[in-house]
PyMOL Python script that loads the backbone (N, CA, C, O; Angstrom):
from pymol import cmd

cmd.read_pdbstr("""\
ATOM      1  N   MET A   1      85.156 104.980  89.193  1.00  0.00           N
ATOM      2  CA  MET A   1      85.525 104.409  88.280  1.00  0.00           C
ATOM      3  C   MET A   1      84.966 104.254  87.374  1.00  0.00           C
ATOM      4  O   MET A   1      84.142 103.362  87.574  1.00  0.00           O
ATOM      5  N   HIS A   2      84.885 104.876  85.748  1.00  0.00           N
ATOM      6  CA  HIS A   2      83.782 103.809  84.771  1.00  0.00           C
ATOM      7  C   HIS A   2      84.871 102.346  84.434  1.00  0.00           C
ATOM      8  O   HIS A   2      86.072 102.174  84.643  1.00  0.00           O
ATOM      9  N   LYS A   3      83.971 101.598  83.922  1.00  0.00           N
ATOM     10  CA  LYS A   3      85.029 100.503  82.653  1.00  0.00           C
ATOM     11  C   LYS A   3      86.052 101.396  82.075  1.00  0.00           C
ATOM     12  O   LYS A   3      85.720 102.518  81.692  1.00  0.00           O
ATOM     13  N   SER A   4      87.142 101.027  81.992  1.00  0.00           N
ATOM     14  CA  SER A   4      87.855 101.804  80.467  1.00  0.00           C
ATOM     15  C   SER A   4      87.632 101.329  79.249  1.00  0.00           C
ATOM     16  O   SER A   4      87.295 100.201  79.610  1.00  0.00           O
ATOM     17  N   LYS A   5      87.575 101.303  78.420  1.00  0.00           N
ATOM     18  CA  LYS A   5      86.937 100.464  77.452  1.00  0.00           C
ATOM     19  C   LYS A   5      88.377 100.780  76.322  1.00  0.00           C
ATOM     20  O   LYS A   5      89.058 101.788  76.136  1.00  0.00           O
ATOM     21  N   SER A   6      88.418  99.047  75.582  1.00  0.00           N
ATOM     22  CA  SER A   6      89.698  98.736  75.627  1.00  0.00           C
ATOM     23  C   SER A   6      90.127  99.712  74.145  1.00  0.00           C
ATOM     24  O   SER A   6      91.309  99.864  73.836  1.00  0.00           O
ATOM     25  N   THR A   7      89.049 100.287  73.367  1.00  0.00           N
ATOM     26  CA  THR A   7      89.513 101.216  72.113  1.00  0.00           C
ATOM     27  C   THR A   7      90.355 102.757  73.090  1.00  0.00           C
ATOM     28  O   THR A   7      91.332 103.381  72.677  1.00  0.00           O
ATOM     29  N   GLU A   8      89.615 103.017  74.379  1.00  0.00           N
ATOM     30  CA  GLU A   8      90.662 104.629  74.673  1.00  0.00           C
ATOM     31  C   GLU A   8      91.244 104.470  74.886  1.00  0.00           C
ATOM     32  O   GLU A   8      92.250 105.150  74.690  1.00  0.00           O
ATOM     33  N   LEU A   9      91.183 102.780  75.869  1.00  0.00           N
ATOM     34  CA  LEU A   9      93.264 102.770  76.102  1.00  0.00           C
ATOM     35  C   LEU A   9      93.782 102.338  74.808  1.00  0.00           C
ATOM     36  O   LEU A   9      94.661 103.114  74.436  1.00  0.00           O
ATOM     37  N   ARG A  10      93.636 101.695  74.250  1.00  0.00           N
ATOM     38  CA  ARG A  10      94.281 101.344  73.195  1.00  0.00           C
ATOM     39  C   ARG A  10      95.154 102.919  72.144  1.00  0.00           C
ATOM     40  O   ARG A  10      96.095 102.834  71.355  1.00  0.00           O
ATOM     41  N   ALA A  11      94.260 104.370  72.629  1.00  0.00           N
ATOM     42  CA  ALA A  11      94.712 105.337  72.074  1.00  0.00           C
ATOM     43  C   ALA A  11      95.728 105.906  72.231  1.00  0.00           C
ATOM     44  O   ALA A  11      96.489 106.457  71.436  1.00  0.00           O
ATOM     45  N   LEU A  12      95.763 105.645  74.288  1.00  0.00           N
ATOM     46  CA  LEU A  12      97.016 106.195  74.803  1.00  0.00           C
ATOM     47  C   LEU A  12      98.377 105.838  75.284  1.00  0.00           C
ATOM     48  O   LEU A  12      98.534 104.707  75.743  1.00  0.00           O
ATOM     49  N   SER A  13      99.196 106.512  75.244  1.00  0.00           N
ATOM     50  CA  SER A  13     100.404 106.115  75.273  1.00  0.00           C
ATOM     51  C   SER A  13     101.270 105.387  75.732  1.00  0.00           C
ATOM     52  O   SER A  13     101.260 105.685  76.926  1.00  0.00           O
ATOM     53  N   ASP A  14     102.161 104.483  75.562  1.00  0.00           N
ATOM     54  CA  ASP A  14     102.848 103.403  76.908  1.00  0.00           C
ATOM     55  C   ASP A  14     102.463 104.318  78.086  1.00  0.00           C
ATOM     56  O   ASP A  14     101.756 103.908  79.007  1.00  0.00           O
ATOM     57  N   GLN A  15     103.009 105.718  78.018  1.00  0.00           N
ATOM     58  CA  GLN A  15     103.588 106.021  79.317  1.00  0.00           C
ATOM     59  C   GLN A  15     101.873 106.342  79.676  1.00  0.00           C
ATOM     60  O   GLN A  15     101.559 105.793  80.732  1.00  0.00           O
ATOM     61  N   ASP A  16     101.165 106.812  79.273  1.00  0.00           N
ATOM     62  CA  ASP A  16      99.842 106.913  79.780  1.00  0.00           C
ATOM     63  C   ASP A  16      99.433 105.611  80.315  1.00  0.00           C
ATOM     64  O   ASP A  16      98.760 105.604  81.346  1.00  0.00           O
ATOM     65  N   LEU A  17      99.654 104.844  79.920  1.00  0.00           N
ATOM     66  CA  LEU A  17      98.915 103.079  80.558  1.00  0.00           C
ATOM     67  C   LEU A  17      99.418 103.017  81.788  1.00  0.00           C
ATOM     68  O   LEU A  17      98.781 102.704  82.794  1.00  0.00           O
ATOM     69  N   ASN A  18     100.762 103.361  81.725  1.00  0.00           N
ATOM     70  CA  ASN A  18     102.092 102.891  82.900  1.00  0.00           C
ATOM     71  C   ASN A  18     101.328 104.054  83.617  1.00  0.00           C
ATOM     72  O   ASN A  18     100.748 103.345  84.440  1.00  0.00           O
ATOM     73  N   ALA A  19     100.965 105.142  83.866  1.00  0.00           N
ATOM     74  CA  ALA A  19     100.371 106.013  84.780  1.00  0.00           C
ATOM     75  C   ALA A  19      98.746 105.223  84.968  1.00  0.00           C
ATOM     76  O   ALA A  19      97.869 105.535  85.774  1.00  0.00           O
ATOM     77  N   LYS A  20      98.733 104.690  84.467  1.00  0.00           N
ATOM     78  CA  LYS A  20      96.528 104.166  83.965  1.00  0.00           C
ATOM     79  C   LYS A  20      96.523 103.434  85.202  1.00  0.00           C
ATOM     80  O   LYS A  20      95.748 103.624  86.139  1.00  0.00           O
ATOM     81  N   ALA A  21      98.204 101.880  85.079  1.00  0.00           N
ATOM     82  CA  ALA A  21      98.289 100.720  85.940  1.00  0.00           C
ATOM     83  C   ALA A  21      98.595 101.651  87.481  1.00  0.00           C
ATOM     84  O   ALA A  21      98.338 101.192  88.594  1.00  0.00           O
ATOM     85  N   LYS A  22      99.034 102.669  87.294  1.00  0.00           N
ATOM     86  CA  LYS A  22      99.145 102.621  88.605  1.00  0.00           C
ATOM     87  C   LYS A  22      98.592 103.558  89.430  1.00  0.00           C
ATOM     88  O   LYS A  22      99.112 103.917  90.487  1.00  0.00           O
ATOM     89  N   GLU A  23      97.695 103.914  89.050  1.00  0.00           N
ATOM     90  CA  GLU A  23      96.378 104.870  89.335  1.00  0.00           C
ATOM     91  C   GLU A  23      95.216 104.019  89.732  1.00  0.00           C
ATOM     92  O   GLU A  23      94.521 104.368  90.686  1.00  0.00           O
ATOM     93  N   ILE A  24      94.909 102.717  88.939  1.00  0.00           N
ATOM     94  CA  ILE A  24      93.969 102.133  89.313  1.00  0.00           C
ATOM     95  C   ILE A  24      94.491 100.764  90.276  1.00  0.00           C
ATOM     96  O   ILE A  24      93.727  99.983  90.843  1.00  0.00           O
ATOM     97  N   ASN A  25      96.460 100.694  90.292  1.00  0.00           N
ATOM     98  CA  ASN A  25      96.687 100.208  91.536  1.00  0.00           C
ATOM     99  C   ASN A  25      96.606 100.463  93.181  1.00  0.00           C
ATOM    100  O   ASN A  25      96.480  99.752  94.178  1.00  0.00           O
ATOM    101  N   GLU A  26      96.783 102.201  92.834  1.00  0.00           N
ATOM    102  CA  GLU A  26      96.914 102.637  93.968  1.00  0.00           C
ATOM    103  C   GLU A  26      94.804 102.574  94.733  1.00  0.00           C
ATOM    104  O   GLU A  26      94.322 102.497  95.864  1.00  0.00           O
ATOM    105  N   ASP A  27      94.353 102.643  93.645  1.00  0.00           N
ATOM    106  CA  ASP A  27      93.056 102.466  94.024  1.00  0.00           C
ATOM    107  C   ASP A  27      92.085 101.612  94.783  1.00  0.00           C
ATOM    108  O   ASP A  27      91.137 101.704  95.562  1.00  0.00           O
ATOM    109  N   ILE A  28      93.219 100.259  93.803  1.00  0.00           N
ATOM    110  CA  ILE A  28      92.816  99.118  94.707  1.00  0.00           C
ATOM    111  C   ILE A  28      93.172  98.885  95.667  1.00  0.00           C
ATOM    112  O   ILE A  28      92.278  98.655  96.480  1.00  0.00           O
ATOM    113  N   PHE A  29      94.358  98.810  96.094  1.00  0.00           N
ATOM    114  CA  PHE A  29      94.926  99.091  97.256  1.00  0.00           C
ATOM    115  C   PHE A  29      93.973 100.175  98.800  1.00  0.00           C
ATOM    116  O   PHE A  29      93.872 100.243 100.025  1.00  0.00           O
ATOM    117  N   LYS A  30      93.706 100.531  98.059  1.00  0.00           N
ATOM    118  CA  LYS A  30      92.518 102.311  99.014  1.00  0.00           C
ATOM    119  C   LYS A  30      91.381 101.066  99.527  1.00  0.00           C
ATOM    120  O   LYS A  30      91.068 100.639 100.638  1.00  0.00           O
ATOM    121  N   THR A  31      90.952 100.737  98.138  1.00  0.00           N
ATOM    122  CA  THR A  31      89.218 100.638  97.893  1.00  0.00           C
ATOM    123  C   THR A  31      89.213  99.006  99.214  1.00  0.00           C
ATOM    124  O   THR A  31      88.262  98.857  99.981  1.00  0.00           O
ATOM    125  N   ARG A  32      90.794  97.698  99.192  1.00  0.00           N
ATOM    126  CA  ARG A  32      91.072  96.893 100.142  1.00  0.00           C
ATOM    127  C   ARG A  32      90.583  97.621 101.568  1.00  0.00           C
ATOM    128  O   ARG A  32      89.510  97.522 102.163  1.00  0.00           O
ATOM    129  N   MET A  33      91.974  98.510 101.932  1.00  0.00           N
ATOM    130  CA  MET A  33      91.390  99.372 102.949  1.00  0.00           C
ATOM    131  C   MET A  33      90.332  99.452 103.595  1.00  0.00           C
ATOM    132  O   MET A  33      89.932  99.111 104.708  1.00  0.00           O
ATOM    133  N   GLN A  34      89.864 100.063 102.529  1.00  0.00           N
ATOM    134  CA  GLN A  34      88.193 100.157 102.874  1.00  0.00           C
ATOM    135  C   GLN A  34      87.327  99.348 103.110  1.00  0.00           C
ATOM    136  O   GLN A  34      86.149  99.689 103.221  1.00  0.00           O
ATOM    137  N   ILE A  35      87.618  98.461 103.200  1.00  0.00           N
ATOM    138  CA  ILE A  35      86.724  96.970 102.737  1.00  0.00           C
ATOM    139  C   ILE A  35      86.708  96.516 104.438  1.00  0.00           C
ATOM    140  O   ILE A  35      85.808  96.157 105.196  1.00  0.00           O
ATOM    141  N   ALA A  36      88.303  96.750 104.609  1.00  0.00           N
ATOM    142  CA  ALA A  36      88.856  96.247 105.858  1.00  0.00           C
ATOM    143  C   ALA A  36      88.498  96.604 106.923  1.00  0.00           C
ATOM    144  O   ALA A  36      88.250  95.865 107.875  1.00  0.00           O
ATOM    145  N   THR A  37      88.398  98.267 106.883  1.00  0.00           N
ATOM    146  CA  THR A  37      87.609  98.998 108.411  1.00  0.00           C
ATOM    147  C   THR A  37      86.461  98.945 107.817  1.00  0.00           C
ATOM    148  O   THR A  37      85.746  99.590 108.584  1.00  0.00           O
ATOM    149  N   GLY A  38      85.548  98.460 106.601  1.00  0.00           N
ATOM    150  CA  GLY A  38      83.698  98.454 106.768  1.00  0.00           C
ATOM    151  C   GLY A  38      83.392  99.655 106.455  1.00  0.00           C
ATOM    152  O   GLY A  38      82.286 100.160 106.647  1.00  0.00           O
ATOM    153  N   GLY A  39      84.813 100.461 105.707  1.00  0.00           N
ATOM    154  CA  GLY A  39      83.729 101.090 104.680  1.00  0.00           C
ATOM    155  C   GLY A  39      82.688 101.604 103.646  1.00  0.00           C
ATOM    156  O   GLY A  39      81.977 102.564 103.350  1.00  0.00           O
ATOM    157  N   VAL A  40      83.211  99.808 103.136  1.00  0.00           N
ATOM    158  CA  VAL A  40      83.029 100.122 101.648  1.00  0.00           C
ATOM    159  C   VAL A  40      81.568  98.736 102.292  1.00  0.00           C
ATOM    160  O   VAL A  40      81.726  97.895 103.177  1.00  0.00           O
ATOM    161  N   THR A  41      80.331  98.976 101.476  1.00  0.00           N
ATOM    162  CA  THR A  41      79.665  97.841 101.438  1.00  0.00           C
ATOM    163  C   THR A  41      79.919  96.933 100.160  1.00  0.00           C
ATOM    164  O   THR A  41      80.025  95.708 100.102  1.00  0.00           O
ATOM    165  N   ASN A  42      79.984  97.835  99.205  1.00  0.00           N
ATOM    166  CA  ASN A  42      80.163  96.920  97.529  1.00  0.00           C
ATOM    167  C   ASN A  42      81.702  96.920  97.232  1.00  0.00           C
ATOM    168  O   ASN A  42      82.529  97.689  96.744  1.00  0.00           O
ATOM    169  N   LYS A  43      81.642  95.026  98.050  1.00  0.00           N
ATOM    170  CA  LYS A  43      82.585  94.861  97.437  1.00  0.00           C
ATOM    171  C   LYS A  43      83.518  94.502  95.818  1.00  0.00           C
ATOM    172  O   LYS A  43      84.698  94.689  95.520  1.00  0.00           O
ATOM    173  N   HIS A  44      82.195  93.844  94.931  1.00  0.00           N
ATOM    174  CA  HIS A  44      82.609  93.375  93.854  1.00  0.00           C
ATOM    175  C   HIS A  44      83.270  95.052  92.818  1.00  0.00           C
ATOM    176  O   HIS A  44      83.722  95.189  91.682  1.00  0.00           O
ATOM    177  N   GLU A  45      82.903  96.340  94.328  1.00  0.00           N
ATOM    178  CA  GLU A  45      84.200  97.189  93.152  1.00  0.00           C
ATOM    179  C   GLU A  45      85.076  96.864  93.026  1.00  0.00           C
ATOM    180  O   GLU A  45      85.304  96.775  91.820  1.00  0.00           O
ATOM    181  N   ILE A  46      86.651  96.285  94.174  1.00  0.00           N
ATOM    182  CA  ILE A  46      87.744  95.893  93.536  1.00  0.00           C
ATOM    183  C   ILE A  46      87.636  94.835  92.338  1.00  0.00           C
ATOM    184  O   ILE A  46      88.604  94.869  91.578  1.00  0.00           O
ATOM    185  N   LEU A  47      86.627  93.889  92.022  1.00  0.00           N
ATOM    186  CA  LEU A  47      87.131  92.992  90.612  1.00  0.00           C
ATOM    187  C   LEU A  47      87.207  94.033  89.976  1.00  0.00           C
ATOM    188  O   LEU A  47      88.349  94.352  89.647  1.00  0.00           O
ATOM    189  N   ASN A  48      85.658  95.288  89.407  1.00  0.00           N
ATOM    190  CA  ASN A  48      85.863  95.678  88.250  1.00  0.00           C
ATOM    191  C   ASN A  48      87.299  96.168  88.394  1.00  0.00           C
ATOM    192  O   ASN A  48      87.984  96.102  87.374  1.00  0.00           O
ATOM    193  N   LYS A  49      87.754  96.557  89.290  1.00  0.00           N
ATOM    194  CA  LYS A  49      88.919  97.705  89.267  1.00  0.00           C
ATOM    195  C   LYS A  49      90.359  96.145  88.541  1.00  0.00           C
ATOM    196  O   LYS A  49      90.870  96.276  87.429  1.00  0.00           O
ATOM    197  N   ARG A  50      90.634  95.127  89.300  1.00  0.00           N
ATOM    198  CA  ARG A  50      90.985  94.239  89.296  1.00  0.00           C
ATOM    199  C   ARG A  50      91.162  94.408  87.377  1.00  0.00           C
ATOM    200  O   ARG A  50      92.003  94.990  86.692  1.00  0.00           O
ATOM    201  N   ARG A  51      90.178  93.755  87.091  1.00  0.00           N
ATOM    202  CA  ARG A  51      89.542  93.758  85.068  1.00  0.00           C
ATOM    203  C   ARG A  51      90.539  94.932  85.098  1.00  0.00           C
ATOM    204  O   ARG A  51      91.756  94.915  84.910  1.00  0.00           O
ATOM    205  N   ASN A  52      89.553  96.152  85.438  1.00  0.00           N
ATOM    206  CA  ASN A  52      90.320  97.788  84.534  1.00  0.00           C
ATOM    207  C   ASN A  52      91.648  97.072  84.115  1.00  0.00           C
ATOM    208  O   ASN A  52      91.890  96.780  82.943  1.00  0.00           O
ATOM    209  N   LEU A  53      92.646  96.765  85.355  1.00  0.00           N
ATOM    210  CA  LEU A  53      93.974  96.765  85.062  1.00  0.00           C
ATOM    211  C   LEU A  53      94.401  96.011  84.615  1.00  0.00           C
ATOM    212  O   LEU A  53      95.526  96.093  84.123  1.00  0.00           O
ATOM    213  N   ALA A  54      93.511  94.707  84.595  1.00  0.00           N
ATOM    214  CA  ALA A  54      94.018  93.254  83.406  1.00  0.00           C
ATOM    215  C   ALA A  54      94.304  94.254  81.900  1.00  0.00           C
ATOM    216  O   ALA A  54      95.179  94.238  81.035  1.00  0.00           O
ATOM    217  N   ARG A  55      93.129  95.045  82.126  1.00  0.00           N
ATOM    218  CA  ARG A  55      92.766  95.600  80.403  1.00  0.00           C
ATOM    219  C   ARG A  55      94.089  96.701  79.731  1.00  0.00           C
ATOM    220  O   ARG A  55      94.540  96.957  78.614  1.00  0.00           O
ATOM    221  N   VAL A  56      94.338  97.108  81.085  1.00  0.00           N
ATOM    222  CA  VAL A  56      95.411  98.047  81.050  1.00  0.00           C
ATOM    223  C   VAL A  56      97.053  97.372  81.195  1.00  0.00           C
ATOM    224  O   VAL A  56      98.020  98.046  80.842  1.00  0.00           O
ATOM    225  N   LYS A  57      97.166  96.350  81.603  1.00  0.00           N
ATOM    226  CA  LYS A  57      98.282  95.365  81.268  1.00  0.00           C
ATOM    227  C   LYS A  57      98.901  94.905  79.941  1.00  0.00           C
ATOM    228  O   LYS A  57      99.987  94.891  79.361  1.00  0.00           O
ATOM    229  N   THR A  58      97.606  94.532  79.774  1.00  0.00           N
ATOM    230  CA  THR A  58      97.166  93.520  78.545  1.00  0.00           C
ATOM    231  C   THR A  58      97.802  94.488  77.116  1.00  0.00           C
ATOM    232  O   THR A  58      98.891  94.169  76.639  1.00  0.00           O
ATOM    233  N   ILE A  59      97.064  95.573  76.575  1.00  0.00           N
ATOM    234  CA  ILE A  59      97.043  96.445  76.168  1.00  0.00           C
ATOM    235  C   ILE A  59      98.839  96.602  76.046  1.00  0.00           C
ATOM    236  O   ILE A  59      99.647  96.326  75.159  1.00  0.00           O
ATOM    237  N   LEU A  60      98.912  96.997  76.974  1.00  0.00           N
ATOM    238  CA  LEU A  60     100.589  97.758  77.360  1.00  0.00           C
ATOM    239  C   LEU A  60     101.363  96.536  76.688  1.00  0.00           C
ATOM    240  O   LEU A  60     102.052  96.788  75.700  1.00  0.00           O
ATOM    241  N   ASN A  61     101.289  95.179  77.179  1.00  0.00           N
ATOM    242  CA  ASN A  61     101.934  94.259  76.661  1.00  0.00           C
ATOM    243  C   ASN A  61     101.963  93.557  75.268  1.00  0.00           C
ATOM    244  O   ASN A  61     102.879  92.957  74.706  1.00  0.00           O
ATOM    245  N   GLU A  62     100.452  93.863  74.815  1.00  0.00           N
ATOM    246  CA  GLU A  62     100.996  93.966  73.253  1.00  0.00           C
ATOM    247  C   GLU A  62     100.997  94.479  72.575  1.00  0.00           C
ATOM    248  O   GLU A  62     100.994  94.043  71.424  1.00  0.00           O
ATOM    249  N   LYS A  63     101.003  96.360  73.031  1.00  0.00           N
ATOM    250  CA  LYS A  63     102.107  97.840  72.309  1.00  0.00           C
ATOM    251  C   LYS A  63     103.940  96.915  71.960  1.00  0.00           C
ATOM    252  O   LYS A  63     104.411  96.559  70.880  1.00  0.00           O
ATOM    253  N   ARG A  64     104.381  96.828  73.013  1.00  0.00           N
ATOM    254  CA  ARG A  64     105.231  95.961  72.983  1.00  0.00           C
ATOM    255  C   ARG A  64     105.496  94.937  72.960  1.00  0.00           C
ATOM    256  O   ARG A  64     106.137  94.317  73.808  1.00  0.00           O
ATOM    257  N   GLY A  65     105.009  94.524  71.885  1.00  0.00           N
ATOM    258  CA  GLY A  65     105.245  93.178  71.313  1.00  0.00           C
ATOM    259  C   GLY A  65     105.243  92.085  72.036  1.00  0.00           C
ATOM    260  O   GLY A  65     105.879  91.078  71.723  1.00  0.00           O
ATOM    261  N   GLY A  66     104.558  92.189  73.019  1.00  0.00           N
ATOM    262  CA  GLY A  66     105.018  90.223  73.637  1.00  0.00           C
ATOM    263  C   GLY A  66     104.304  89.446  73.718  1.00  0.00           C
ATOM    264  O   GLY A  66     103.128  89.589  73.384  1.00  0.00           O
ATOM    265  N   LYS A  67     104.717  88.550  74.113  1.00  0.00           N
ATOM    266  CA  LYS A  67     103.935  87.219  73.917  1.00  0.00           C
ATOM    267  C   LYS A  67     102.768  86.765  74.189  1.00  0.00           C
ATOM    268  O   LYS A  67     102.466  85.613  73.879  1.00  0.00           O
TER     269      LYS A  67
END
""", "prot")
cmd.dss("prot")
cmd.show_as("cartoon", "prot")
cmd.util.cbc("prot")
cmd.orient("prot")
């Protein structure tokens, strides 16, 4: 997965953002399992996915008028 740009994410609806957050969460879980079993050598990949998830959640919070 490539780095999500915040301008691209802001154009998405709340429903799309929720789906993207769920997709990223599942991807993080799969990557974590691959790391545990020795299938992935690039451990920084999970860090990038977590950052993307944070971007999505931040934009969702902004759209909802969160604090």
